[in-house]
C-alpha positions as CSV (number, residue, x, y, z in Angstrom):
1,M,19.2,10.6,-10.5
2,I,18.3,8.0,-13.1
3,R,15.1,6.2,-12.4
4,K,15.3,2.4,-12.2
5,R,13.4,0.6,-14.9
6,I,12.3,-2.9,-14.1
7,I,11.0,-5.4,-16.6
8,F,8.8,-8.2,-15.0
9,A,8.2,-11.4,-16.8
10,V,5.4,-13.8,-15.9
11,F,3.9,-16.9,-17.6
12,D,0.3,-15.8,-16.9
13,T,-2.5,-14.0,-18.7
14,L,-2.3,-11.4,-15.9
15,H,-6.0,-11.6,-15.2
16,H,-5.4,-13.3,-11.9
17,E,-1.7,-12.6,-11.4
18,Y,-2.2,-10.9,-8.0
19,R,1.4,-11.2,-6.7
20,G,2.8,-9.9,-10.0
21,Y,0.5,-6.9,-9.8
22,K,1.3,-6.1,-6.2
23,V,5.1,-6.3,-6.8
24,A,5.0,-4.2,-9.9
25,H,2.7,-1.7,-8.2
26,S,5.0,-1.4,-5.3
27,F,8.0,-0.5,-7.5
28,L,5.9,1.9,-9.4
29,K,4.7,3.6,-6.2
30,Y,8.3,4.0,-5.0
31,G,9.4,5.8,-8.2
32,C,10.6,3.1,-10.6
33,E,9.5,2.7,-14.2
34,V,7.9,-0.7,-14.6
35,K,6.7,-3.0,-17.4
36,V,5.1,-6.4,-17.0
37,I,5.3,-9.0,-19.8
38,G,2.7,-11.8,-19.6
39,I,0.9,-14.1,-22.0
40,M,-2.5,-14.2,-23.8
41,Y,-4.4,-16.9,-25.6
42,E,-6.9,-14.7,-27.3
43,N,-7.5,-11.0,-27.9
44,D,-9.3,-10.5,-24.6
45,E,-9.5,-7.3,-22.7
46,L,-7.2,-7.0,-19.7
47,T,-8.7,-5.0,-16.8
48,G,-7.2,-3.8,-13.6
49,W,-3.7,-3.1,-15.0
50,D,-4.4,0.4,-16.4
51,D,-1.7,2.1,-14.2
52,I,1.0,-0.4,-15.1
53,E,2.6,-0.7,-18.6
54,N,2.2,-4.2,-19.8
55,E,2.6,-6.4,-22.9
56,R,1.3,-9.9,-23.5
57,I,2.9,-12.6,-25.7
58,R,0.4,-14.4,-27.9
59,L,0.2,-18.2,-27.4
60,F,-2.2,-20.8,-28.6
61,K,-4.6,-23.0,-26.7
62,T,-4.5,-25.7,-29.4
63,L,-0.8,-26.3,-28.9
64,P,0.7,-28.5,-26.2
65,L,2.2,-26.8,-23.2
66,V,5.7,-27.7,-24.2
67,L,5.4,-25.9,-27.6
68,N,3.7,-22.9,-26.0
69,M,6.5,-22.7,-23.4
70,M,9.2,-22.7,-26.2
71,I,7.3,-20.0,-28.1
72,F,7.1,-18.0,-24.9
73,W,10.8,-18.4,-24.2
74,V,11.9,-17.3,-27.7
75,K,9.5,-14.3,-27.9
76,L,10.3,-13.2,-24.3
77,F,14.0,-13.3,-25.0
78,F,13.8,-11.1,-28.0
79,I,11.5,-8.6,-26.2
80,L,13.9,-8.4,-23.2
81,I,17.0,-7.8,-25.2
82,F,15.4,-4.8,-26.9
83,E,13.8,-3.4,-23.8
84,K,15.7,-0.7,-21.9
85,C,16.0,-1.7,-18.2
86,T,18.0,-1.5,-15.0
87,I,16.8,-4.9,-13.7
88,L,15.0,-7.9,-15.0
89,Y,12.6,-9.8,-12.8
90,S,11.4,-13.4,-13.2
91,H,8.1,-14.2,-11.6
92,D,8.2,-17.8,-10.8
93,I,10.3,-20.5,-12.6
94,F,8.9,-20.4,-16.2
95,P,10.4,-17.1,-17.5
96,L,13.7,-17.8,-15.8
97,L,15.5,-19.1,-18.9
98,P,15.1,-16.1,-21.2
99,V,15.5,-13.7,-18.3
100,F,18.9,-15.4,-17.5
101,F,20.2,-15.2,-21.1
102,A,18.9,-11.6,-21.6
103,S,20.6,-10.7,-18.3
104,R,23.9,-12.0,-19.5
105,L,23.6,-10.4,-22.9
106,K,22.6,-7.0,-21.5
107,R,24.8,-7.2,-18.5
108,K,21.9,-6.4,-16.3
109,P,21.1,-8.1,-13.0
110,Y,17.9,-10.2,-12.4
111,I,15.7,-11.1,-9.5
112,Y,14.1,-14.5,-9.1
113,D,10.7,-14.6,-7.3
114,A,10.1,-18.3,-6.5
115,H,6.3,-18.5,-6.1
116,E,6.5,-22.2,-5.3
117,F,8.8,-24.9,-4.2
118,W,9.4,-26.9,-7.4
119,H,11.2,-29.8,-5.7
120,G,7.8,-30.6,-4.1
121,N,5.4,-29.2,-6.7
122,S,2.3,-31.3,-7.3
123,Q,2.6,-30.7,-11.1
124,I,5.8,-32.7,-11.3
125,E,5.4,-35.2,-8.4
126,G,5.1,-38.6,-9.9
127,R,6.6,-37.4,-13.2
128,P,10.4,-38.2,-12.8
129,I,11.5,-36.9,-16.2
130,A,9.6,-33.6,-15.8
131,K,10.8,-33.3,-12.2
132,K,14.5,-33.9,-13.2
133,F,14.2,-31.3,-16.0
134,W,12.7,-28.5,-13.9
135,I,14.9,-29.1,-10.9
136,S,18.1,-29.1,-13.1
137,Y,16.8,-26.0,-14.9
138,E,16.3,-24.1,-11.6
139,K,19.6,-25.3,-10.2
140,V,21.5,-23.9,-13.2
141,L,19.7,-20.6,-13.3
142,I,19.0,-19.7,-9.7
143,K,22.5,-18.9,-8.6
144,G,23.0,-16.1,-11.2
145,A,20.2,-14.0,-9.7
146,K,21.1,-10.8,-7.9
147,R,18.3,-11.5,-5.4
148,I,16.1,-14.5,-4.7
149,I,12.8,-14.1,-2.9
150,T,9.9,-16.5,-2.1
151,V,6.6,-16.7,-0.4
152,S,7.2,-18.5,2.9
153,A,10.0,-19.1,5.4
154,P,10.0,-23.0,5.0
155,I,10.4,-22.6,1.2
156,A,13.2,-20.1,1.7
157,R,15.1,-22.4,4.0
158,E,14.7,-25.4,1.6
159,L,16.0,-23.4,-1.3
160,E,19.0,-22.3,0.7
161,R,19.7,-25.8,1.8
162,I,19.3,-27.5,-1.6
163,Y,21.1,-25.0,-3.7
164,G,23.7,-23.8,-1.1
165,L,22.3,-20.2,-1.3
166,E,23.4,-17.6,1.2
167,E,20.0,-15.8,1.7
168,V,16.5,-16.2,0.3
169,R,14.2,-13.3,1.4
170,V,10.6,-13.9,2.3
171,F,7.8,-11.7,1.1
172,T,4.5,-13.3,2.0
173,N,1.4,-13.1,-0.2
174,L,-0.4,-10.5,1.8
175,P,-3.3,-8.6,0.2
176,L,-3.3,-5.0,-0.7
177,K,-5.2,-2.8,1.9
178,K,-8.8,-2.5,1.0
179,E,-12.0,-0.9,2.3
180,I,-14.4,-3.6,3.7
181,P,-17.6,-3.4,1.7
182,A,-20.8,-2.7,3.6
183,N,-23.0,-4.9,1.4
184,K,-22.6,-8.5,2.5
185,D,-25.4,-9.9,0.3
186,I,-23.9,-9.8,-3.2
187,L,-23.4,-13.5,-3.4
188,H,-26.8,-14.3,-2.0
189,D,-28.4,-11.9,-4.6
190,T,-26.2,-13.0,-7.5
191,L,-26.7,-16.7,-7.0
192,S,-30.3,-16.5,-5.7
193,I,-29.3,-18.0,-2.4
194,D,-31.8,-17.8,0.5
195,K,-30.7,-15.0,2.8
196,N,-31.1,-17.3,5.8
197,K,-28.5,-19.7,4.4
198,R,-24.9,-19.1,5.6
199,I,-22.2,-19.3,3.0
200,I,-19.2,-21.5,3.4
201,L,-16.7,-20.2,0.8
202,Y,-13.8,-21.5,-1.2
203,Q,-12.0,-19.2,-3.5
204,G,-9.2,-20.1,-5.8
205,H,-8.4,-22.4,-8.8
206,F,-10.3,-25.6,-9.5
207,L,-7.4,-27.9,-10.1
208,V,-6.6,-31.6,-9.7
209,N,-5.1,-32.4,-6.2
210,N,-6.2,-29.1,-4.5
211,G,-8.7,-30.8,-2.2
212,L,-12.0,-29.7,-3.6
213,D,-13.3,-33.3,-4.0
214,G,-12.9,-33.7,-0.2
215,I,-14.6,-30.4,0.5
216,I,-17.6,-31.2,-1.6
217,R,-17.9,-34.8,-0.1
218,S,-17.6,-33.4,3.4
219,F,-20.5,-31.1,2.7
220,V,-22.9,-34.0,2.6
221,N,-22.6,-34.0,6.4
222,V,-22.7,-30.2,6.9
223,D,-25.8,-28.6,8.5
224,E,-28.6,-27.9,6.1
225,G,-28.6,-24.2,7.1
226,A,-25.3,-23.7,5.1
227,V,-24.5,-23.7,1.4
228,L,-21.1,-24.1,-0.3
229,V,-19.9,-21.4,-2.8
230,L,-16.8,-22.0,-4.9
231,I,-15.4,-18.9,-6.5
232,G,-12.9,-19.3,-9.3
233,D,-12.3,-21.4,-12.4
234,G,-10.2,-24.2,-13.6
235,S,-10.0,-27.6,-15.4
236,E,-12.0,-29.4,-12.6
237,R,-15.0,-27.0,-12.6
238,Y,-17.5,-29.3,-14.5
239,R,-16.4,-32.5,-12.9
240,L,-16.9,-30.9,-9.4
241,K,-20.4,-29.8,-10.4
242,D,-21.2,-33.4,-11.5
243,L,-19.8,-34.7,-8.2
244,A,-22.1,-32.4,-6.2
245,V,-25.1,-33.6,-8.2
246,K,-24.1,-37.3,-7.8
247,L,-23.8,-36.8,-4.0
248,G,-27.3,-35.3,-3.9
249,I,-26.2,-31.8,-2.8
250,G,-26.2,-30.0,-6.2
251,H,-28.8,-27.6,-4.8
252,R,-26.5,-26.6,-2.0
253,V,-23.3,-26.1,-4.0
254,Y,-22.8,-23.0,-6.1
255,F,-20.1,-21.9,-8.5
256,A,-19.3,-18.2,-9.3
257,G,-16.6,-16.1,-10.9
258,P,-13.8,-15.9,-11.5
259,F,-13.6,-12.2,-10.5
260,P,-10.8,-9.7,-10.9
261,H,-8.6,-9.5,-7.8
262,S,-9.6,-5.8,-7.3
263,E,-13.3,-6.9,-7.0
264,L,-12.9,-10.2,-5.1
265,I,-13.3,-8.8,-1.6
266,N,-16.9,-7.7,-2.5
267,Y,-17.7,-11.4,-2.7
268,T,-15.4,-12.7,0.1
269,V,-17.1,-10.6,2.7
270,C,-20.4,-12.4,2.0
271,A,-19.1,-15.6,3.6
272,Y,-19.8,-16.8,7.1
273,I,-16.9,-19.2,7.0
274,G,-14.0,-19.4,4.6
275,L,-12.1,-22.6,3.6
276,C,-8.4,-22.7,3.1
277,L,-8.0,-26.4,2.7
278,I,-5.5,-27.9,0.3
279,K,-4.1,-31.4,0.4
280,N,-0.5,-32.3,1.0
281,F,0.5,-33.2,-2.6
282,G,4.1,-32.2,-2.2
283,K,6.1,-29.8,-0.1
284,S,5.1,-26.8,-2.3
285,Y,1.5,-27.2,-0.9
286,Y,2.7,-28.2,2.6
287,Y,4.9,-25.1,3.0
288,S,2.5,-22.7,1.3
289,A,0.9,-19.5,2.8
290,P,-1.9,-19.1,0.3
291,N,-3.4,-15.7,-0.8
292,K,-6.9,-16.9,0.2
293,M,-5.8,-17.3,3.8
294,F,-4.9,-13.6,4.1
295,E,-7.9,-12.5,2.0
296,L,-10.3,-14.2,4.4
297,I,-8.6,-12.5,7.3
298,Q,-8.8,-9.1,5.5
299,A,-12.5,-9.7,4.8
300,Q,-13.0,-10.5,8.5
301,V,-14.2,-14.1,7.8
302,P,-13.2,-16.8,10.2
303,Q,-11.6,-19.8,8.4
304,I,-10.9,-23.5,8.5
305,A,-7.4,-24.2,7.1
306,S,-5.1,-27.1,6.5
307,D,-3.0,-28.1,9.5
308,F,0.3,-27.3,7.7
309,P,3.2,-25.2,9.1
310,E,2.6,-21.8,7.6
311,M,-1.2,-21.9,7.6
312,S,-1.2,-23.1,11.2
313,R,1.3,-20.4,12.2
314,Y,-1.1,-17.6,11.0
315,V,-4.5,-19.2,11.7
316,K,-3.6,-20.4,15.2
317,G,-1.2,-17.6,15.9
318,Y,-3.7,-14.9,15.3
319,L,-6.7,-17.0,16.5
320,V,-8.7,-16.3,13.3
321,G,-10.1,-19.8,12.8
322,E,-9.2,-23.4,13.1
323,V,-7.0,-26.0,11.4
324,T,-7.7,-29.5,10.5
325,D,-6.5,-32.5,8.5
326,P,-7.5,-31.7,4.9
327,E,-7.5,-35.4,4.1
328,S,-10.4,-36.1,6.5
329,E,-13.8,-35.4,5.1
330,E,-15.3,-36.2,8.6
331,N,-13.0,-33.7,10.3
332,I,-13.8,-31.0,7.8
333,A,-17.6,-31.4,8.3
334,E,-17.1,-31.5,12.0
335,K,-15.1,-28.2,12.0
336,I,-17.6,-26.4,9.8
337,N,-20.6,-27.6,12.0
338,G,-18.7,-26.6,15.1
339,L,-18.2,-23.0,13.9
340,L,-21.8,-22.8,12.6
341,N,-23.1,-23.8,16.1
342,D,-20.7,-22.1,18.5
343,E,-21.5,-18.4,18.3
344,K,-19.1,-17.5,21.1
345,K,-16.1,-19.1,19.4
346,Y,-17.1,-17.8,16.0
347,N,-17.3,-14.2,17.3
348,L,-13.9,-14.5,19.0
349,Y,-12.3,-15.6,15.6
350,K,-14.1,-12.7,13.8
351,S,-13.0,-10.1,16.3
352,N,-9.4,-11.4,15.9
353,C,-9.7,-11.1,12.1
354,I,-10.6,-7.4,12.6
355,K,-7.5,-6.9,14.8
356,A,-5.2,-8.8,12.4
357,E,-6.4,-7.4,9.0
358,S,-4.6,-4.1,9.4
359,E,-1.3,-5.8,10.2
360,L,-1.4,-8.5,7.5
361,V,-1.4,-6.2,4.4
362,W,1.1,-5.8,1.5
363,E,1.7,-2.1,2.3
364,N,3.5,-3.2,5.5
365,I,6.2,-5.1,3.7
366,E,6.6,-3.3,0.3
367,D,9.2,-0.8,1.5
368,E,11.5,-3.7,2.3
369,L,10.6,-5.3,-1.0
370,V,11.7,-2.4,-3.2
371,K,15.1,-2.4,-1.5
372,I,16.0,-5.7,-3.2
373,A,16.6,-3.8,-6.4
374,D,19.3,-1.6,-4.8
């Protein structure tokens, strides 16, 4: 029997491409040959991908995104047409164009993994020309895919409705199963935080419109016994630091990381409460089921999440925390203080995290995932 060889394409440096790693690892685990093609901006060392064959296309930070995207498309197309494969796989919308043309030239099928809902993506809301381009791009290329998958049921139903698709399968961004570290003081030690202070944790990208301003502003009214730790990186990092200082809480707001996904749980378990708060800047955010929500459950950390459909479904359904209006700084502070001061409720949420974490793991859905290549 000939082994399937699947070539994955992703517009990411691979350092924090957790979904891409999980998907590729699942196909590898089930006997396929896999190769992941990503991007790089400098000759940095890639860790955590030793077991998966990978190649990264060189781009340039000094160039505009549009030029880098064109370079990526051309280079990726030529790589794909010379790669032996059974199936091509486009992670998210950006590699879809070269994957489509390589698929036609090689007469090989391709899978489209829609990580977000581009009709409502915050990156193109308010930019009519960009929005028209990306929606037209997706509309032309999506129907040629052998299989289409996405990250949440509402996004799947929207894609089916808008593009007249028969079926879009859902594979939620569940984390890989991990051992829970015994040491819960790494963040306290690393950041020199008083051990008596309880950590309120946000982990993810520091980007415009993802609600971090509101979280920091709300922290002005959070009990003094808590500190805010933000793990990650992004374009807003230094502005957010300045904001904390201007609000007079710079001594209570800490920044750390980013850390490789394989190491992240060592830091997540240090939190007393996790925050999964994003604002409703488009349906892509509104319908999302973020990695961090499941990572907090796995780390047995009760959370406060945005009161959006998918987040509410998991947080309220499994009783692992509370939901609130992410636009209301007053409500965020109230929810944090409520959990800090209600030990009975907190312990209920924590015990439910322990029950849910064995169910909400990637290994429980990967056998169905690999069947999409049949």
